[in-house]
N, C-alpha and C positions, 0 to 999 in steps of 0.2 A: 504493499500499499504507500503510495507516495506521500510526502510531508504535507501536501494540500488535502488530501484523504484524512491524515491523522488530526488536522487542524478542525476538520469538518466533525470527526468523530469526537473530539474533546469538547467542542461547541455542543453537540448532542448530549453527551452524558453530563456536561455542566448544567446545562437546561434541566435534564431528566432528573437530577438530584434535588432541583428546586421544587419540581412537580409532587415529589415524594416527602411527606411528612417524616419518614423514618431516616434515621442515620446509619451510614454505613460503618461498619466496624472492622471486617476482615475481607481479605480477598485470598481465595485458595484457588489451586489448579484441581481439576477433575481426576486427574491421575498423575502418577509421579513422573511419567514420561513428559506429559504437558508441563508440569511444574518445572523440570529441568529446562524444558525449551522456553519456559516463561522467563526463568532466572537468567538463561543466557540471552535473551533478547532485551532484557531490562524493561518489560513492559509492565504498567501499572494500570489499574482501572480506577474505581472511585473508592476511597478511604477515607479514615477519619485521621485529621491532623492531630499532633500531639496535643494542641490548645483546646481541641474539641470541635474546630471548624470543618466542615466538610469541605472536600475540593476534589475535582476531577483532574487527573494528570496522565497523559498519553506521550510520553516523550518518544516512543517508537514503536509504532504498529507496524509490524513486518510484513513484507509482502505473502501473499497466501500459499507459501511454501509448505507451511505447517498448519496442525490445527491446535490452537490454543484455546482452553476453555477455562473460563474464571468464574467464580461464583463469590457474591458479597452477601455476607448474612447480616440483615439489618438488625438492629437493637429494638425497634418498635414492634410490638406485636400485633399493632393494627393492619399494616400492610407491609409485605416485604418484597423487595426487587432484587431479583438474583440476574446480575448482568453477565450475560455470557458472549465472550467474543469469540466467534469461531471463523478461524480462517481457513479456507477450503485447501484441500490437498490439491497438488499440482496435476493439471491435466494430462501431462505426460513428462518422462525424462527429456524430451526434446527441448524443453523449456529451461532446463538446468543445464544442459550439455552444449558446449559452443562447438557443434561440429564443422569439419572443413567443408566450406562450400563446395557444391558439385559444379563443375563446369558447365557452360551454356554454348549453344551455337554460335553466339554473339561473341564471344570471348575466346572460343577455341575454334580455329578453323579445322584443325586435325578431326576434332569430334564431329564436326559437320561433315567432313569427307567420309568419315568413318559410317556415320548413319545413312548417307545417301548410296554409299556402295552396299551397305546391309540391306537397303530397300531393294536394289537389283538383285542382288543375291536370293532375296526371298520370293521375289516373282519369279526368278528362274525355278526355284526349288518348288514353288507352287506348280509351275507348268510341266516339270518333270513328274511330280507326283499325280496331278490331275490334268492329262494332256488336253481335255476340252476347255480348259480355263483361258479366258482372254483378258489380257491385260489392258489398264486404262493408264492412271496415274498414280504416282508413288512418291511424294515430297518427304522431305524430313520436317518434323516439327519440334517443338519445344523439348520435349523429353524423349524423342526416338524418331519414329517414322510410321508411315502406313504405306498400304497399297491396296488399290481397288480392283476387284476381279468380277467378271461376267461369267457365270456358269450357265450355259445354254441347255436346253434339252437335248438329249442323246436318244440314239435308238440302240437297243439291244440287239447284238449280231446275231444270237441264236434265235430269239423269240420274235425279233422285229418290233416288239413293243417299245412306246416312247417312254423313256426313263425320265422323269421329273429332274429339273435343274438340281444340282447339289446344294446341300446346306453344311456348310463346314462346321465342325464339331471341335471339342477340346482334343479328342483323338487325332483329328486331322492336323491340327496344330502341331502335335508332338511329331507326326510324320514330316511335316514340312521342315520343322526345326532339325530333324535327323538328316534330311536332305541337304538343308543348308550347311550343317557341318561338314559334310562330305565335299561340298563344292569348296567350301574355305580350305579343307585339308589338301585339294589339288592345288591350290597356290596358282589359280588362273590368273593371268595378266588382263589388266583393265586397261582396254584400248580406245582412244580416242580417233573418230575419222569423220571427216567432212565430206558430204555427198551432196550433189544437187537435190532440188525439190523432185525433178523427176525420177531419180534413181531411188530415193527414198520412198516414193509412192509405189514403184515396181516390188521393191522388197515387201513393202507392207501388205500389198495386195497378194502376193506369193504366199505370205504367211496366214492369209485369212484373218487379219485383226483390224475390223472396221473401226474400233473406238480409236486406233492408233492413226487411222486416216482423218478422223476428226480433229486430232490433236494436231496433225500435220497441216491442215487447212487453217488452223488458229497460229500458227508460226508466221510471223509477217518478217522476220529477218533473214538473210541469206549469209552464207551457206547453212544448210541442215547440218546438225551435229549429230552424231550417235557415238553411244559407248557400248562395248561389247565386252563379255566376260569370256575371254579366250576366243575361240572360234564356236562357242557353245550357245550364245545367248545375246541379243542386243536390244537396246531400246532408244528412241529418241530422247536426248538428253542434251543439257548445257553444261552439265558437271556442277561441282567439282567432285573428283572420287580419289580414292586412295590407289597406289601403284598395282597393287594384286590382292586377290581375295585373301591370301595367307596372311595379310597385314590385320584381317579382321579377328578381334579375340572372341572365340566361340563362346567361352563362359562369360562374356559379358553382353551378351544378345539373349533376349527373352522376348518370345512372341506372348502378348497379353490377352487379347480378346479380339472376337468378331463382331462388327456391328453392320446394319444396313446402311445404304446411302444410294440416292439416286444419281444416275450420270448427269453430270451438270448441274446437281441441285435441283432438277426439275421433275417434279412427282409424275409428269406425263411421260419420262423417259424410263429406260430400263432401270430395275432394282440391281444393285451391285452389293458384293460383300466385301467390307473393308477389314483388313487384318492389322490390328494394332500392335506395334511392337517398340521395344525400347532397347537402345544401345549405349555403352559406354566404353570407356577406355581400359578397364580393368575390372575384374569380379568386385574389388571391393567397392567401387563406385555404385556399381549395379547394387549390392547388398544394401548400401545408403540409400539408394533411391527406392528400393523396395521397402525399406523401413519408413522412408518418408510417406509412401503411398498408404501403408498400413495407419499411419498417424493422420494422414488427410482424411481416411474413411470415419475414423472417430471424430473428427471435427466438421464432417459435412453439414454445410449450414442449413440444409434441408432436413435433416434430422434433428438438428439442434433447435432449429425455428419451430418445429412441432413440439419436441419435448419441453422447451422453455415457453411455450406458448406465445411466440413473438410476431408470427405472420403466417399466411396459408395461401396457397393457390387453389381457388374454387373452381374445379372444372364446370361445374353446372353454369358459371358465369362466364367461362372461356378460358382457354390456355393462354399463359404468359400475362395475368393480371393479378397483381398483388392486393391481398386484404391484410393491412395491417391491424392486428390485435392490440387490445389496450397496452400490453407491457411492450410490444415492439414500437407502438406509436409513442410511448414516453421516451424510449431511446432515441427514435427519429427525432422527436421534437427538441431533445437536448443537443443533438448533432446539427440540426438546423439552426437553433437558437444561436449556438457557439459559432456557426459559420456567418451568421448575419453581424454578430456583434464584431467580429474579428474584420470583415468587410466595411462596415461602417467606420471602425478606427482606422482605416487605411484609405478614408476619403471616396468610397465607393458609395453609390446610390443605389438602393433596392428598388426594383421596378416589378411590376406586373404587366403581363400581356395576355390577350386572349387565347384559347385553345384551338379555335378554328379561324379560318380567313379564306376570303374569295380566292378561288384558284389561280386568279390572274397574278395574286401575290408570289406564288411558288413558280409561276413561269418567268416572272420578272428575276426572282432569285437565281434561277437556273435548277432549283432542286426537282421540278418536274421532268426537265430533260435528263439530268444526272442519276436521279435517285428514285425513279417513278416506281422501281420493283420495290423498294421499301417503304412506300406509302400505301396506305388504306385506300380504298375506293372513295371517289367524291360523293357529297350528298347533295340534292336538289334543295335549293332555297329560293322560292319565289322565282323560278326559272332561271336561277344563277347556280353555278357550282361553288361549293364550298369544300374546303379540304382540311382534315383534322391535322394539326400541326406535327411534322417530324423533327423540327428544329425550332429554334427560338431567335435565331440570328435576323432574319428579314423583319421582325417586329422591331428590333432595336433600330434597324436601319430606317424603318418608317418615322421613328420617334426623333432620330437625329434630324432627318429631313423636315421636320415639322417647323423649324424654326431657321432664320439666317444665322449661321454660326460664324463668330469671329475667332482669329487665331488666338486671342486673348482668353477664349472661353475653354479652350483645349488644354490638357486632355479631359474627355468625358469618361468616366468609369461607371458603367451600368451593370449590376449583378442582379440575377434573377433565379430562384429556384423553380424553374418552368418545367412542367409536365409535358412530354412529347408521346407520340404514338407512332411505331414503326412495325410494318408487317414482317413478321419472322415466321417461317415455317415452322409447323407443329414439331418436326423431328429435330430442331435446333434450339428450341427452348430448353432451360435448365435453370431451375429454382430462380434466385434473385439475380442469377449472373446473365441470363438472357431472356429478356421479358418483352413484352409489346407494348406496355405502357410504363414510362419510368421518368424519374424528375431528375433533370440536369442541372448541376450546380454551375450555371453558365454565366458568363460575365463577357463584356465586349468593351474594350477600350478604343475609343477614336482619338487619336493623337496626330501631332505633327512628325514630320520624319526625323527632326532633330531630336524629338522626345522618345523614339522608338526604344532606344537601348535602355534608357533609365526606366521606362515603364516595365520593360521585360525584366529587368533586375529585381524590380518592386514586385512584380507576378511572382517570380521564383522565390523570393524570401517569403512572401506570404505562403505560398505553397509548402515550404518547408515548415514554417511555424504552424499551420493547420496540420498538417500529417504527423509531426512530431507529437502533437497533443494525444493522438491516437496509438502512439507507441511505434510509428513507422518513421526510422532514422536511416534505413539502408536503401539506396536508390540506384537504379541504372538508366542513364541519360543517353538519348541519340537524338542528333540533329540530322532531319530528313531534307536533302537539297532539291533542287528545281527537276522535275520529272521531263520527259520528253514532251509531253504534251502540257502546256501550260498558258496562263494569260499574263501580261504584265511585260514590261521592257526589260532587256538585259541590266539596265543600271538598277532599277528598283528592286529586282530579286538580288543583285549583287549586295545592295545597301542593307536589304533585310536581313539576308544570310549572314553579313558582317554584324549586324546587331545581336543577333541570336547568339553567334559565337563570343562576341564581345561581352556580351552578358554573363555567359558561363565563365569566360576567363576573368572576369572581374570578381566574380564570386570564388574562383579557384575551384569549380566543380570539374570533375572528370567526365568525358562525354565520348561517344563514338559518332561516327559519320555514315549515315545511309545515303549514299549517291543515287540521286534520282528517286528518292522516296517520299519527297515532299507533296503535298496536296497540289492540284492543278492551279489553285489559286495563290499559293504562297508556301515558303520553307515552314517548318515548325520544329519544336522540341516535343519529344514524348518521353515522358518519365514513368518507369515502373518501379513499384515497391516491393521490398523482400519482406516475406511474412516470417513467422516464428518457427516455420519448419524449412524455410529455405525457397519457397517457391515465389516467383516474380508475377506481379500483377500489373497490367496497364491501367493506370488511372490518369495521371495528370497530362494535360496537353496545353502547350502555348503555340498558337498558329497565326502567323501574318497574313492577312487577307488583302489582295489588290483586287478581286473580283466583284465583291458585293458593293463596294463604294462605286465602281464604275457602273455595275448594273442599275444601281438605284440613283445615280447622278448625285452622289453625296458632296457637298461642297463646303468649304469656309472661305471667308475673306482674309487674305493674308495680309501682313503688315504694307505691303506695296498696293494693296486695294485690288488685287488681282484674286480669281476664282481659283481655289486648288482643291484636289483631292486629299480627304485625311487617309492616314492608314489606319486600318482596322485590326485589333488584336482579338482573336477568338482564346478564351482560356477556360478550362475546367479543372478543379482540383481533385475533388472526388471521382469525377467522370458521371456518375449517377449515384444518387442516394441509394438506389436499391442494390447496386453491385458492390458499392463501397461497404454497406450494412453487411452483404454476405461474406465479403473479404474479412471484415472486423470480427464477425462472429467465428469464422475458422481461425482467424489468426489467434485469438484469444480461448478457443475452444469453448466459447460461451460464458466464459469467466471474465465479463466485461469490466473495465476500470470503475472504480466506485462512484464517480461522478456520473457515469453514464448506466450503471445497473438500475432496472426499473424498480426493484425493490432494494432499498439500502440496509433495511433493518426488519427484522421479524420479530414479534414479542410472543412468547410462547408461554400461554397461561397453563399453570399445573393444575387449577381447579376452576370450577366455573365461577367462583366467588370473586376472581379477580380479573374476570373478562372484562367487565365495565370499566374497570381501572386502566386496563390495558388500551381499550378503545379511546378513552380521554387522553392518555400518553400520545397515542398515535395521531389523533386529532391535532393536538397542539405541535406534535413534531412536524407533521404535513404542512401546517400553517407557517412554518419556519422555514420551508422549502426543502425538509427532509422526506424521502419516501419511506414510509413506514407502514407495514401491515401488520394485523393481529391474526394468528393462526386460531382456527375455529375451536382446538383446545378439545377435540372428541377424540383424540388419539393419544398414546402413551407418549411421555416424553421424549423417550428415544426415538420414536417413529417421527415426531414433530421436528426432531433436529435432522433426521435423516431426509425428510421431506424437504426442509430448508436447504440443505446442501445440495440436494438434487436440482433444486430450483436456482441454484447459483447465488443464494442469498449472502452477502459477505459477513454481515453480523447479526447475531442472534441473541435476544435477551430473554431469560427464564425468569417467569414471576410467579410468585407463590405466595402462600399465608405462612 
């Protein structure tokens, strides 16, 4: 528990002693082990001073690594308050052990090559084991790779009967892994070859691989590159790869699961079978990864959300729509209140905008042209088409355009917790991490070119301050530069990229560069946070935008009296409230910081005679801003304590006569 939490608890206990007419005379631990822990931590609760004056003192409430139970026996016989501070057991040893961080594709090119080649070897093994399989795509992903396969119906050679398409099983995966090990053991060279488009098409047609033909048609660059495993197998590929299959560590590759996936993500196309796998540089890394995955299952926000009664997805209302229960709403409100306070302190204005708008607005912004597939269908309103919003930024542009702006007025910093709605296919929905309705912690800064770098520095400082409040202080940053297709002049791209780089350099933050990975409307900084078990999550983004000011004809009057375009900065810190909430729950395993816990203290009445007293205490505590509940008291004390522990209640007070 942090110092701030200790101060809150000291305040609570100081107030609690004034509510009770009884004086506290002793403090004891429930067990010898806890007594020793208490003595070691130097913790005290409420006691009687030598002069007879009552006082509350909590010099050091430790973090919830041990369970400390204290009881204070009152001298008064009229009512007795037994105060029990229970700190929960750790969710896992992962919080106590600082393990060596696992490498990532971004910081280890050798790992990326290993995974890419492993994907090719797996595809070759699948086709050796099941000759009817047709390959599609097989990219590397954050923790490994996958490959999609199509299994057509076949005809039994003896009976002539149609055999349904194969459904891969765990037993099939074992066969594939065995075939992979053989391929690795033969140490085939990995060969790169450049061919003409016509040559590639002839080879693919000869193999009878229709999906590869579609992939070939989608490749716009020349020449066509293919990678082969010896003379045994090849695929269209841009690389990179290791030099030979013998460089792959057999015991550091594991096939994990099979899932369904539509070709091109289109439910009207063929259903494919996707094999997920993981690959690492040595067996020790694989072991650590598996340990992380076991821990991740325990921390799954969907399970904890139900267990702790935080939120639900009501399928009767539709998939991807979040229902915030009272406890989850309490946490969300605290997050949003903190967010607003921090922004107001940094001279942002909080704004609110509509949830729908005329379709013409989205045509002006370009969203209808570029993101139509991610938007819900339009609705008819008095013979006009209206669109439920997928973004907030066009609304802020209209607000900027609502008046004549002077260079003296800039920058404008407008922040909004704006709920947006985007069409996601049902198969992609995942708890709070991917939903159809979510609230972005959106903000837009309209500034002068010479203000750009300082504004970006301030945004990054604010991002660090907010994320650290939730315990996230390890980041990975990436600057994404101009892509092939973009809007804006070379000079403005150069200046904006220079501002992003300059801001990070000014702060002394390390970063990588994703050449050509920027948005079409401007370069950006993406920030990933690292959680308690080493996973990274994309949350924050800072993006320069030259497109929307042009599309909406935004202008300000310069010092020379000319009309100029402002630069627009898009930025989000959480990304979305829903997704950040899910990440936070998994990071803490549901054991939220004291200031966020929906119920900070639970009063456990030993007898019905003290229930009314507990309710009075809870009412006064809640009036002071503390979140206190009273247990129903119809269970044995041990069961009450256990229920409170399961509910992740940080502090419990046992009240008896």
